[in-house]
N, C-alpha and C positions, 0 to 999 in steps of 0.2 A: 124311178128316179128323178129327183129335183131338177129342174133348169136352172136353179140358183147354186152356184159353187160357193161354200162356205171358205173364206181364205183365213179367219180367226175367230173362232165361237164365242170367245168371251167377250170380246168387244164387238161383234156383231158384224164382221166385215165381210161382205159377199160380192159375188158378181155375177153378171149373165152376159153371155156373149150373144149378140143379135145380129142378124144380117141386115144390111142397109142397101145391098145393090144387086143387081141380077146375076152379076158375078160371083156371089156368094162372099162378099165382102163383109167382114166381121169387125163390130164396134164393141166395146166393152163398157158396161155400166159400173159404176162404184158407188156401193151401199154401204153406209156405216150407221151403226145405232148410236143416237145422239140424246137419247133419254130412254126411260124404261118403255119398252113396246114401240118407240118412235124412231125412224129412219129417215137419213137424209140421202138422195139417191142422185148421183152427177153422171150425165148423160142418161137421159131417160129412154128405156129400151122400147121398142116396139115388140111387145110380148102379147101372147093370149091371155085369154081369160084364165086357163087353168095355170099358166105362170104366176098370174098375179094372186090366185087362190092359194098356191103354194108359198107366194111370198108372205101372205097373211097368217102362215104358221109362224113366222119369225116376229112379225110386227106391223107397224101401220107406216107407209110413207107421208111424212109430213112436210118434206122440203125437196124441191128438185131443182139442180143446177143445169143451166145450159154451160159445157165448158167453153165451148166457142161458137161462133156464128154457123157453123157447119152440122153440129149436132143438135138436131131439133126434131127429127123424125117422131119420136114417141110423146112430144109435149102435149098435143092435143088431146089424144087418147088418155093421157096421165090426168088431165084436168078433168075430163069429163068422168073418168073413175073415181077420182080424189077432189072434188070440188072444193075443199076446204083446205088443200094443201097450199103454201107457198113455193113461188117460183123466182130463180134469183138468177141474176147474169150480169156481167160487165156492161158496162154503156156500149161499147163496141159490138160485143155481141148481141144486145138488144137492137143495135141499129142495123147490123147484117141479118139478123132474123127477119126485122120487119120488111126490108127488101127481098130477100130470097127464101123465107121461111114456109112459102106456099101455104099462107093464110093462119099460121099460128097465130093463136089468140089466147095470152094467158096474161094475168095481172102481174107483171114484172115489179121485183125490189131490187134493191141494191145489193152490190157485194157487202157492203159495209152493215147492212140490216142482217146478212147471212152471219157476220162474225157474232153477232150478240145471242146466236141461239146453239154456237157450238160448246161443245165441252171441251176442257183443258186438253184433252190427249188427241183431238181431232182438228187437224189443221187445212184449211182451204185458202189459196194464194189467187189472187187475180195478179196475171202476168203483166210486166210493163212492155211498152213499146211494141204494141199492137194496133193492127187495122181491122181486125174482126175478133178480137178478144181471146183469152186464152185463160185456162184455168186449172191448176192441179192442185193435188191434196194428199194427205196422209193420215194414219192412225197407228197410234203408239200402242202396243201390245206388251204382252209378258215377253215374248220372245223376239221382238224388235219391232220395226216399222214397215207397215204395209204403206207401199207409196203409189199413187194414181198419177200416171205420167200424161194423161190426155193426148192431145195430137204432137206433143213435143217428144213423145218415144212410140216407135214402131217395133214390133217383134213380128213380123209377117217373112216366110219364107219365099213366097211368091206374091206378086202384087195382083190385086184382083180386079184388073181393068184391061185396057186395050194395050196393045202391043206398045204405041208411043208412050203412053203414060208409064206402062212399064220399064222402058228405057230410062225415061226420065229420073223414076223412082231409083232405079240402081246407079245411074250415073250422078245423081244427086248425093249419093251415099246413104241413101235411106233404108237401104236392105242388100242382100237379103239378112234376117236375124235381128238380133239386138242392135239398133241403132237410133240415133237422133233423127226424127222425122222431117227431115231438110226440105222434101217436097211438099209437105202440108205448111210448113212455116213460111214457104215462099208466098204462100196466099193469106197467112196468118199475120205474120211478123212486121213491123217495120224495122227493127234492127236485129236479127237473128241472134248475133254474138251476145247482146246485151240481153236476150230473152234466155239464151241458153246460160248465160253468167248468172242470173237470178235463179233459174233450176236447179244449178249446181250450187248456189248457196243453200237451197233448202235440203238438197241432197245430203250436203255435208253437215249440215245441221241436224238431220233426221236420217242416219243410214240406214237405207232398208236392207231388209232380209227378203222383201218380197216386193217385186215391181208389176204392177198391173198397167201395162201398155194401154193407150186408147185403141190399138188396133194389134191383134195378134195375140199369142199364147202368153199366159203369166209367166213371169221369170222368177225363179226360186232355185237358188244354187249357191254352193260354198263361194265365198268371194265376190259375190254379186255388188257390195256397196263399193267396194274397191273398183271393180270393173266398171261399174255406172260412173264414179267419179271420173276416171280415166277417159271415158269415151266423151263426156260434157266438159271436161276440161279442153279437149282438143277442141271440140265443137265451139267453145267460147273463146277459143284464142288465147288460153291462160298458159 
């Protein structure tokens, strides 16, 4: 069984849930085909040789996006394996990784440069009002939109951390279940309401039938678009 989960075969949307801490915390990569045999990967996963060999059955990653300054664990290994690939991130993301990224060394390009290689059915948005960068994206498919929420969205039933962080996760309204990831945005956003408002605007313009959170299980059920609008309208104070 492949470690890559296909969310839409026609547009080549896939994900890989990879572990990022000793408590089994999972982060999700968002992979989408942007040209014949070529893929863009948001949140470079930390996966083994077997997983990348499985990926090559679908195509080749030609671009990697660090969605924010906290998702950097797989960048060096991806550059080593794919030296010709391009690496994109918001300025705030690049700055945070330069300080906290444990020796990440990739040739960064801007989010503006990324827009030049995206097909019309794929969108990637650099979030406003951040101190560590934030990025979400979507892909239009024949059955609806697959939306990647990065650290704006959480869908954990339990927080994979210590008691104190678990307490703040719950008290901040970040879980359990499908919630805005308020706890993460305390470290990422300068203005949470404005950031959530920008996210809501894109949700409304591209109503999802699938939401891939930055952390936790994939969301796919009847009424998802309306539920997402309601949750993030409240978070944005609208």
